[in-house]
N, C-alpha and C positions, 0 to 999 in steps of 0.2 A: 577478462571475466566473461564466462559464457552464460551462466544462469544466476539469478538472485531472486529473493522474495521481495515483492513490491508492496509497501504499505500504502493504504489509500491516501494518507497525508501527502505523499509525494505527488501522486497523480492529481489530486485536487489542487495542489499548488500550481500546477501547469496552467490551470484555467481560472482559478479564483484569485490568486495572489497577484498583486500589482505593486511593486515589481515581483517577479518570480524569484524565489530564493535561489542563490547560486548552486546550492546542493541539488535542488530539484532539476535545474538545468543540466548539471553534470550527469545525473541519472538518466535523463532523457537522451543525452548524447550517447550514453552507453547503449541504449536501445537502438538508436539510429546507426550505431557502429556495428551492430550484429549481435549484441547480447540479447538474451530473452529473460523476461520477468515471469515469475510464477506467483499466482495469487490464490488464496483460499477462496472457497465458494462465497463467503460473506462479502468479499471485496466489492462486487457490483452493487450490492445493497448499500454498503457504506459510502461508496462514491455517489450513488444516487441521492442518498440522504444529505451528503455534503453539498450537492448542487441545490437541493431544496432549501437548505438553510441559507445558502448564499443568495438565492432568489428572495427569500423572506427578509433578509437583511438589506436587500437592494444592491448587493454587490454584483449580481448577475441578473440579466433579463431572461425571460423564458426563451427568447431567441438565442441568447448566449448559451444557455444550458443545452438547447437542442443541438447547436453546432458542436459544443464540447462533447456531448454524448456521441455524436456522429464520429468525431475524431477518435474517441476512445474505442468505439466499436471497430474502427479500422485497425487500431493498435491491438485489440484483442484478437483479431484475425491474423495479424502479422507477427507481433512480438510479445504478446502476453498470453501465457498459458493459464487458463482458468481451471483450477483443480476442482473436480466435482465430488471427490471423496469426502464423506462427512468427517468432521473433526470429532475427536473423542471428547465428549463433554467432561469426563473425569480428568483427562490430561489437562484440558484447558482450565478447568476449575483449580486443579493443583498448581498450575503455573500462575494463574491469576492471584491465588492466595500467596504463593511464595514470593512473587515479585511485585505485589500490590498493583496489578494491572486490571484493566477492564477485561471482560471475557473476550471482547473483540481483539484487543491488542495481544492477549495471550494466544489467540488463534494464529496470528502472524508469527509469533515466537515459536509456537508448536510446529508450524509449517516449516520454518527455517531450520529449526533443530532437527526435525524428522527427516528432511531432505538433505541436511548438511550443506545448506546454502547460506551465503551472506544475506543480510537484511538491509533494505533501503528504507529509511524512515526519517521523517522530520520531527517525530515525537520523542522528546528527550527522555521521558520516563521509559518508553519502550526501548530506546537505544541503550540506556543504562542497564535495563533488565537483560537485553540480548548480550551485552558484554559480560555481565555477571553469570549468565547461563552458558558462556563459552561460544556464543554465536558471533561470527564476524560481521562487521558492518560494511556496507558499501561506502567507500570514501571518495 
């Protein structure tokens, strides 16, 4: 697999979850083996918010978050393509309505569908929606 869309849930699992979900580790191994992830522009904000929530819950310290963000910045430079194109609000709204997703999750689905790429996610609702929409999942 060369390219896939990476949901924030997987990236956050690498740094927040203990133990890390086996699926998240498999996705990370794909990246380490030469695959590239594509993320919509909102990904960085969603990941940042995930780190903030983890800090507030006491799961991460500010030092942990700083190190995790440093590691993700390296990944962004090497194996993650951050798409800067704005998402279509109308398409995202339609997908969110159709599949009962948040607008954020619908943006991942829209990106995967538009680029005809598989989706890597730990979010069961998003995974179900992707399957229903004809988007393959990273296994």
